C-alpha positions as a LaTeX table, in Angstrom:
\begin{tabular}{lrrr}
\hline
Residue & $x$ (\AA) & $y$ (\AA) & $z$ (\AA) \\
\hline
Unk1 & $-16.52$ & $-11.59$ & 20.70 \\
Unk2 & $-15.97$ & $-7.85$ & 21.27 \\
Unk3 & $-16.90$ & $-5.15$ & 18.79 \\
Unk4 & $-13.30$ & $-4.45$ & 17.84 \\
Unk5 & $-12.83$ & $-8.04$ & 16.64 \\
Unk6 & $-16.14$ & $-7.99$ & 14.76 \\
Unk7 & $-15.37$ & $-4.72$ & 13.01 \\
Unk8 & $-11.91$ & $-5.87$ & 11.92 \\
Unk9 & $-13.42$ & $-9.09$ & 10.58 \\
Unk10 & $-15.91$ & $-7.10$ & 8.52 \\
Unk11 & $-13.26$ & $-4.72$ & 7.17 \\
Unk12 & $-10.80$ & $-7.46$ & 6.19 \\
Unk13 & $-13.53$ & $-9.71$ & 4.78 \\
Unk14 & $-14.88$ & $-6.76$ & 2.77 \\
Unk15 & $-11.47$ & $-6.02$ & 1.24 \\
Unk16 & $-11.01$ & $-9.73$ & 0.48 \\
Unk17 & $-14.32$ & $-9.82$ & $-1.41$ \\
Unk18 & $-13.50$ & $-6.58$ & $-3.23$ \\
Unk19 & $-10.25$ & $-7.91$ & $-4.66$ \\
Unk20 & $-11.42$ & $-11.52$ & $-5.08$ \\
Unk21 & $-14.04$ & $-10.31$ & $-7.57$ \\
Unk22 & $-11.33$ & $-8.46$ & $-9.51$ \\
Unk23 & $-8.82$ & $-11.32$ & $-9.41$ \\
Unk24 & $-11.42$ & $-13.81$ & $-10.61$ \\
Unk25 & $-12.00$ & $-11.57$ & $-13.61$ \\
Unk26 & $-8.30$ & $-11.03$ & $-14.41$ \\
Unk27 & $-7.30$ & $-14.67$ & $-13.87$ \\
Unk28 & $-10.20$ & $-16.54$ & $-15.47$ \\
Unk29 & $-12.16$ & $-14.19$ & $-17.75$ \\
Unk30 & $-10.05$ & $-11.32$ & $-19.09$ \\
Unk31 & $-7.77$ & $-13.45$ & $-21.26$ \\
Unk32 & $-10.73$ & $-14.95$ & $-23.12$ \\
Unk33 & $-12.37$ & $-11.66$ & $-24.06$ \\
Unk34 & $-12.11$ & $-10.74$ & $-27.77$ \\
Unk35 & $-11.88$ & $-7.01$ & $-27.03$ \\
Unk36 & $-8.73$ & $-4.85$ & $-27.03$ \\
Unk37 & $-6.39$ & $-4.85$ & $-24.03$ \\
Unk38 & $-7.36$ & $-1.29$ & $-23.13$ \\
Unk39 & $-11.03$ & $-2.26$ & $-22.97$ \\
Unk40 & $-10.26$ & $-5.37$ & $-20.95$ \\
Unk41 & $-8.25$ & $-3.32$ & $-18.45$ \\
Unk42 & $-11.04$ & $-0.74$ & $-18.26$ \\
Unk43 & $-13.55$ & $-3.48$ & $-17.50$ \\
Unk44 & $-11.20$ & $-4.67$ & $-14.75$ \\
Unk45 & $-11.13$ & $-1.22$ & $-13.15$ \\
Unk46 & $-14.93$ & $-1.01$ & $-13.30$ \\
Unk47 & $-15.20$ & $-4.42$ & $-11.62$ \\
Unk48 & $-12.63$ & $-3.51$ & $-8.94$ \\
Unk49 & $-13.70$ & 0.03 & $-8.08$ \\
Unk50 & $-17.32$ & $-0.32$ & $-9.12$ \\
Unk51 & $-18.61$ & $-3.74$ & $-8.13$ \\
Unk52 & $-15.76$ & $-4.62$ & $-5.74$ \\
Unk53 & $-15.71$ & $-1.33$ & $-3.85$ \\
Unk54 & $-19.51$ & $-1.38$ & $-3.63$ \\
Unk55 & $-19.39$ & $-4.83$ & $-2.03$ \\
Unk56 & $-16.68$ & $-3.68$ & 0.40 \\
Unk57 & $-18.66$ & $-0.63$ & 1.47 \\
Unk58 & $-21.81$ & $-2.77$ & 1.80 \\
Unk59 & $-20.02$ & $-5.19$ & 4.14 \\
Unk60 & $-18.74$ & $-2.39$ & 6.41 \\
Unk61 & $-21.84$ & $-0.14$ & 6.28 \\
Unk62 & $-23.01$ & $-1.14$ & 9.77 \\
Unk63 & $-19.68$ & $-0.21$ & 11.41 \\
Unk64 & $-19.97$ & 3.14 & 13.14 \\
Unk65 & $-17.76$ & 5.77 & 11.52 \\
Unk66 & $-15.79$ & 8.25 & 13.55 \\
Unk67 & $-14.29$ & 11.52 & 12.40 \\
Unk68 & $-10.66$ & 12.16 & 13.24 \\
Unk69 & $-9.00$ & 15.41 & 14.10 \\
Unk70 & $-7.05$ & 17.42 & 11.55 \\
Unk71 & $-3.73$ & 18.88 & 12.59 \\
Unk72 & $-0.95$ & 20.78 & 10.90 \\
Unk73 & 2.32 & 19.03 & 10.21 \\
Unk74 & 5.77 & 20.51 & 9.77 \\
Unk75 & 7.68 & 20.53 & 6.51 \\
Unk76 & 10.44 & 18.72 & 8.40 \\
Unk77 & 8.13 & 15.76 & 9.05 \\
Unk78 & 7.01 & 15.67 & 5.42 \\
Unk79 & 10.65 & 15.67 & 4.31 \\
Unk80 & 11.40 & 12.88 & 6.77 \\
Unk81 & 8.48 & 10.90 & 5.35 \\
Unk82 & 9.83 & 11.35 & 1.83 \\
Unk83 & 13.24 & 10.09 & 2.94 \\
Unk84 & 11.57 & 7.06 & 4.53 \\
Unk85 & 9.87 & 6.37 & 1.20 \\
Unk86 & 13.35 & 6.25 & $-0.29$ \\
Unk87 & 14.30 & 3.89 & 2.55 \\
Unk88 & 11.46 & 1.62 & 1.46 \\
Unk89 & 12.96 & 1.62 & $-2.04$ \\
Unk90 & 16.37 & 0.81 & $-0.51$ \\
Unk91 & 14.86 & $-2.20$ & 1.26 \\
Unk92 & 13.18 & $-3.33$ & $-1.96$ \\
Unk93 & 16.43 & $-3.13$ & $-3.93$ \\
Unk94 & 18.29 & $-5.12$ & $-1.27$ \\
Unk95 & 15.60 & $-7.83$ & $-1.23$ \\
Unk96 & 15.46 & $-8.02$ & $-5.03$ \\
Unk97 & 19.23 & $-8.42$ & $-5.24$ \\
Unk98 & 19.23 & $-11.08$ & $-2.54$ \\
Unk99 & 16.61 & $-13.02$ & $-4.51$ \\
Unk100 & 18.55 & $-12.55$ & $-7.75$ \\
Unk101 & 21.65 & $-13.95$ & $-6.07$ \\
Unk102 & 19.54 & $-17.01$ & $-5.25$ \\
Unk103 & 18.34 & $-17.26$ & $-8.84$ \\
Unk104 & 14.88 & $-15.89$ & $-8.17$ \\
Unk105 & 13.36 & $-13.05$ & $-10.21$ \\
Unk106 & 9.71 & $-12.54$ & $-9.38$ \\
Unk107 & 9.36 & $-8.76$ & $-9.69$ \\
Unk108 & 9.70 & $-8.16$ & $-13.41$ \\
Unk109 & 6.73 & $-6.59$ & $-15.18$ \\
Unk110 & 5.88 & $-5.50$ & $-18.69$ \\
Unk111 & 4.17 & $-2.31$ & $-17.58$ \\
Unk112 & 5.21 & 0.85 & $-19.40$ \\
Unk113 & 4.98 & 3.43 & $-16.64$ \\
Unk114 & 5.68 & 6.30 & $-19.07$ \\
Unk115 & 2.60 & 5.85 & $-21.22$ \\
Unk116 & 0.00 & 8.62 & $-20.74$ \\
Unk117 & $-2.48$ & 6.11 & $-19.33$ \\
Unk118 & 0.00 & 4.73 & $-16.79$ \\
Unk119 & 1.20 & 8.20 & $-15.76$ \\
Unk120 & $-2.45$ & 9.11 & $-15.08$ \\
Unk121 & $-2.94$ & 5.87 & $-13.12$ \\
Unk122 & 0.25 & 6.23 & $-11.07$ \\
Unk123 & 0.05 & 9.94 & $-10.31$ \\
Unk124 & $-3.69$ & 10.55 & $-9.99$ \\
Unk125 & $-6.06$ & 7.59 & $-10.12$ \\
Unk126 & $-4.23$ & 5.02 & $-7.99$ \\
Unk127 & $-3.16$ & 7.45 & $-5.23$ \\
Unk128 & $-6.71$ & 8.76 & $-4.87$ \\
Unk129 & $-8.66$ & 5.49 & $-4.94$ \\
Unk130 & $-6.11$ & 3.38 & $-3.04$ \\
Unk131 & $-5.73$ & 5.96 & $-0.28$ \\
Unk132 & $-9.50$ & 6.31 & $-0.12$ \\
Unk133 & $-9.89$ & 2.55 & 0.41 \\
Unk134 & $-6.86$ & 1.70 & 2.54 \\
Unk135 & $-6.33$ & 4.88 & 4.49 \\
Unk136 & $-9.59$ & 6.86 & 4.73 \\
Unk137 & $-12.25$ & 4.14 & 4.78 \\
Unk138 & $-10.32$ & 1.97 & 7.21 \\
Unk139 & $-9.57$ & 5.02 & 9.39 \\
Unk140 & $-13.26$ & 5.92 & 9.45 \\
Unk141 & $-14.10$ & 2.45 & 10.76 \\
Unk142 & $-11.11$ & 1.39 & 12.88 \\
Unk143 & $-9.13$ & 4.40 & 14.08 \\
Unk144 & $-11.46$ & 4.62 & 17.09 \\
Unk145 & $-9.79$ & 1.42 & 18.38 \\
Unk146 & $-6.36$ & 3.02 & 18.53 \\
Unk147 & $-3.79$ & 4.60 & 16.28 \\
Unk148 & $-1.38$ & 1.65 & 16.28 \\
Unk149 & $-4.22$ & $-0.79$ & 15.60 \\
Unk150 & $-5.39$ & 1.25 & 12.60 \\
Unk151 & $-1.87$ & 1.80 & 11.24 \\
Unk152 & $-1.06$ & $-1.90$ & 11.36 \\
Unk153 & $-4.36$ & $-3.01$ & 9.79 \\
Unk154 & $-4.23$ & $-0.38$ & 7.06 \\
Unk155 & $-0.60$ & $-1.11$ & 6.18 \\
Unk156 & $-1.01$ & $-4.89$ & 6.19 \\
Unk157 & $-4.18$ & $-4.90$ & 4.10 \\
Unk158 & $-2.58$ & $-2.50$ & 1.63 \\
Unk159 & 0.66 & $-4.46$ & 1.37 \\
Unk160 & $-0.31$ & $-8.10$ & 1.06 \\
Unk161 & $-2.50$ & $-7.73$ & $-2.01$ \\
Unk162 & 0.48 & $-6.25$ & $-3.89$ \\
Unk163 & 2.01 & $-9.70$ & $-3.74$ \\
Unk164 & $-0.52$ & $-10.76$ & $-6.37$ \\
Unk165 & 0.19 & $-7.92$ & $-8.81$ \\
Unk166 & 3.87 & $-7.16$ & $-8.14$ \\
Unk167 & 5.38 & $-10.23$ & $-6.49$ \\
Unk168 & 6.00 & $-11.35$ & $-2.93$ \\
Unk169 & 9.00 & $-9.10$ & $-2.30$ \\
Unk170 & 6.88 & $-6.01$ & $-2.96$ \\
Unk171 & 4.76 & $-6.84$ & 0.08 \\
Unk172 & 7.62 & $-5.62$ & 2.28 \\
Unk173 & 8.07 & $-2.46$ & 0.18 \\
Unk174 & 4.39 & $-1.52$ & 0.17 \\
Unk175 & 4.04 & $-2.39$ & 3.87 \\
Unk176 & 6.69 & 0.21 & 4.75 \\
Unk177 & 4.96 & 2.76 & 2.53 \\
Unk178 & 1.64 & 1.90 & 4.15 \\
Unk179 & 3.11 & 2.52 & 7.61 \\
Unk180 & 4.33 & 5.96 & 6.51 \\
Unk181 & 1.05 & 7.04 & 4.94 \\
Unk182 & $-1.15$ & 5.62 & 7.70 \\
Unk183 & 0.96 & 7.41 & 10.30 \\
Unk184 & 0.65 & 10.68 & 8.38 \\
Unk185 & $-3.13$ & 10.32 & 8.22 \\
Unk186 & $-3.28$ & 9.64 & 11.97 \\
Unk187 & $-1.17$ & 12.69 & 12.79 \\
Unk188 & $-2.70$ & 15.12 & 10.28 \\
Unk189 & $-6.14$ & 13.79 & 9.39 \\
Unk190 & $-5.34$ & 14.95 & 5.87 \\
Unk191 & $-6.48$ & 12.66 & 3.06 \\
Unk192 & $-4.94$ & 15.01 & 0.47 \\
Unk193 & $-1.51$ & 14.74 & 2.11 \\
Unk194 & $-1.39$ & 10.95 & 1.90 \\
Unk195 & $-2.62$ & 11.08 & $-1.70$ \\
Unk196 & 0.20 & 13.52 & $-2.47$ \\
Unk197 & 2.84 & 11.37 & $-0.76$ \\
Unk198 & 1.56 & 8.29 & $-2.61$ \\
Unk199 & 1.83 & 10.12 & $-5.92$ \\
Unk200 & 5.33 & 11.36 & $-5.06$ \\
Unk201 & 6.39 & 7.79 & $-4.31$ \\
Unk202 & 5.10 & 6.57 & $-7.67$ \\
Unk203 & 6.82 & 9.47 & $-9.41$ \\
Unk204 & 10.26 & 8.97 & $-7.88$ \\
Unk205 & 10.23 & 5.18 & $-7.59$ \\
Unk206 & 8.55 & 4.23 & $-10.87$ \\
Unk207 & 7.96 & 6.92 & $-13.49$ \\
Unk208 & 11.31 & 8.73 & $-13.31$ \\
Unk209 & 13.19 & 5.42 & $-13.33$ \\
Unk210 & 11.30 & 4.29 & $-16.44$ \\
Unk211 & 11.93 & 7.61 & $-18.20$ \\
Unk212 & 15.66 & 7.36 & $-17.49$ \\
Unk213 & 15.70 & 3.73 & $-18.66$ \\
Unk214 & 14.45 & 4.95 & $-22.02$ \\
Unk215 & 17.35 & 7.41 & $-22.18$ \\
Unk216 & 20.43 & 5.85 & $-20.63$ \\
Unk217 & 21.32 & 3.02 & $-18.25$ \\
Unk218 & 24.09 & 5.24 & $-16.87$ \\
Unk219 & 21.55 & 7.91 & $-15.90$ \\
Unk220 & 19.46 & 5.25 & $-14.16$ \\
Unk221 & 22.51 & 4.14 & $-12.19$ \\
Unk222 & 23.26 & 7.69 & $-11.08$ \\
Unk223 & 19.62 & 8.30 & $-10.16$ \\
Unk224 & 19.39 & 5.06 & $-8.19$ \\
Unk225 & 22.56 & 5.95 & $-6.29$ \\
Unk226 & 20.88 & 9.20 & $-5.26$ \\
Unk227 & 17.72 & 7.35 & $-4.16$ \\
Unk228 & 19.81 & 4.85 & $-2.21$ \\
Unk229 & 21.73 & 7.68 & $-0.52$ \\
Unk230 & 18.45 & 9.37 & 0.46 \\
Unk231 & 17.19 & 6.01 & 1.68 \\
Unk232 & 20.24 & 5.54 & 3.89 \\
Unk233 & 19.76 & 9.04 & 5.31 \\
Unk234 & 16.12 & 8.20 & 6.00 \\
Unk235 & 17.11 & 4.98 & 7.75 \\
Unk236 & 19.68 & 6.77 & 9.91 \\
Unk237 & 17.17 & 9.46 & 10.88 \\
Unk238 & 14.61 & 6.76 & 11.70 \\
Unk239 & 17.04 & 4.94 & 14.00 \\
Unk240 & 17.93 & 8.22 & 15.73 \\
Unk241 & 14.32 & 9.40 & 16.10 \\
Unk242 & 12.47 & 6.08 & 16.45 \\
Unk243 & 11.53 & 6.76 & 20.08 \\
Unk244 & 9.95 & 10.04 & 19.04 \\
Unk245 & 7.48 & 8.28 & 16.73 \\
Unk246 & 4.54 & 8.11 & 19.12 \\
Unk247 & 1.09 & 6.60 & 18.62 \\
Unk248 & $-1.45$ & 6.07 & 21.39 \\
Unk249 & 1.05 & 7.89 & 23.64 \\
Unk250 & 3.55 & 5.04 & 23.18 \\
Unk251 & 6.48 & 4.29 & 20.90 \\
Unk252 & 4.94 & 2.81 & 17.77 \\
Unk253 & 4.14 & $-0.93$ & 18.06 \\
Unk254 & 5.62 & $-1.21$ & 21.54 \\
Unk255 & 2.34 & $-2.84$ & 22.56 \\
Unk256 & 2.55 & $-6.45$ & 21.32 \\
Unk257 & $-1.13$ & $-6.96$ & 22.09 \\
Unk258 & $-2.00$ & $-4.78$ & 19.11 \\
Unk259 & $-0.02$ & $-7.02$ & 16.76 \\
Unk260 & $-1.66$ & $-10.11$ & 18.27 \\
Unk261 & $-5.14$ & $-8.60$ & 17.86 \\
Unk262 & $-4.50$ & $-8.11$ & 14.15 \\
Unk263 & $-2.70$ & $-11.29$ & 13.10 \\
Unk264 & $-5.04$ & $-13.58$ & 15.08 \\
Unk265 & $-8.23$ & $-12.06$ & 13.64 \\
Unk266 & $-10.27$ & $-14.53$ & 11.55 \\
Unk267 & $-11.03$ & $-11.90$ & 8.93 \\
Unk268 & $-7.34$ & $-11.06$ & 8.49 \\
Unk269 & $-6.49$ & $-14.78$ & 8.28 \\
Unk270 & $-9.16$ & $-15.27$ & 5.59 \\
Unk271 & $-7.87$ & $-12.26$ & 3.66 \\
Unk272 & $-4.29$ & $-13.53$ & 3.93 \\
Unk273 & $-5.10$ & $-17.08$ & 2.81 \\
Unk274 & $-7.21$ & $-15.84$ & $-0.10$ \\
Unk275 & $-4.43$ & $-13.52$ & $-1.24$ \\
Unk276 & $-1.80$ & $-16.26$ & $-0.97$ \\
Unk277 & $-3.99$ & $-18.57$ & $-3.07$ \\
Unk278 & $-4.15$ & $-16.03$ & $-5.88$ \\
Unk279 & $-0.40$ & $-15.40$ & $-5.56$ \\
Unk280 & 0.21 & $-19.11$ & $-6.10$ \\
Unk281 & $-2.25$ & $-19.23$ & $-9.01$ \\
Unk282 & $-0.40$ & $-16.36$ & $-10.70$ \\
\hline
\end{tabular}
C-alpha cells in the first residue's frame, strides 16, 4: 500500500469519526436532554468541533503537511466562481422539482435562516470552520498528491455528509460548491477567499431567500428568476471555458485514474457507508 492510499484512508476515516460522534449525539441523545433547544444545539457544536475535530486532527497528525503557494486571482475569475455558485443552485432547483414531480420531498427544513443565531452560523461560523476542515486541513495533508486528487477528495467529503442534514439531493449541490471552493484554494492558496465565497453562497442561496419569503412570495419568485438567470450564464460560461480549467497541467478530471484512486479507497468507502447509514436512520 503506497503512502497516498494510507493518507487518504486516514483523512477519510478521521472525518467519519468526527461526524459519527456528532450524529450519535443528535440521533440518540439530544432528544432526551431536558435542557432548552439552544443549549442542546450548543452541546452539539461543542461535540462536533471540540471532541470530533480533535479526534479528526489526532487521526491525521502523522501525515506530513505541505504548504501551498499563494497566488493572486483576477476579479473575473471570482465573478465566474460566483456565477457557478448560482449554477449549483440552478441544479438543485431542477433536482428538487424532478423529485417533487415524482412525489418526493426530502429537502424541507424547519430552520429559520433569518434568526440572529442562524445568520451568525451561516455567514461567519460555518464558512470558517467548514472551510478549515474540508479545504485547508485536507489541502495541508493531500494537496501534495495532486490538485485534482485534492479537489475531488475535498469536494466529495464535504458533499456527502450534507445528505444527513439536508437530504440526498443536496449532496449534488454541495459537491458542485465544493469543487468551486477547492479549485479556488488550489489556484490562490487563500483560505480567506474560500471562506468569503462560502459566506456569499449562504447569503444569496439561503438568507436572502428566507428574508424575501417573510415579505412576499412574489419577491421570492423574482429573486429566484434572477438567480436562475445567473446560473444559466454561469453554465454557459463553464461550457465555453471548460478546457481552460486546468489542474495538474490537465483539463480538470481528465485523468480517470484520479477518480478511481478516490472512489476505491477503503477509507472513502467506510466514510460513504457510515454516512449512508445515518441518512437512512434519519
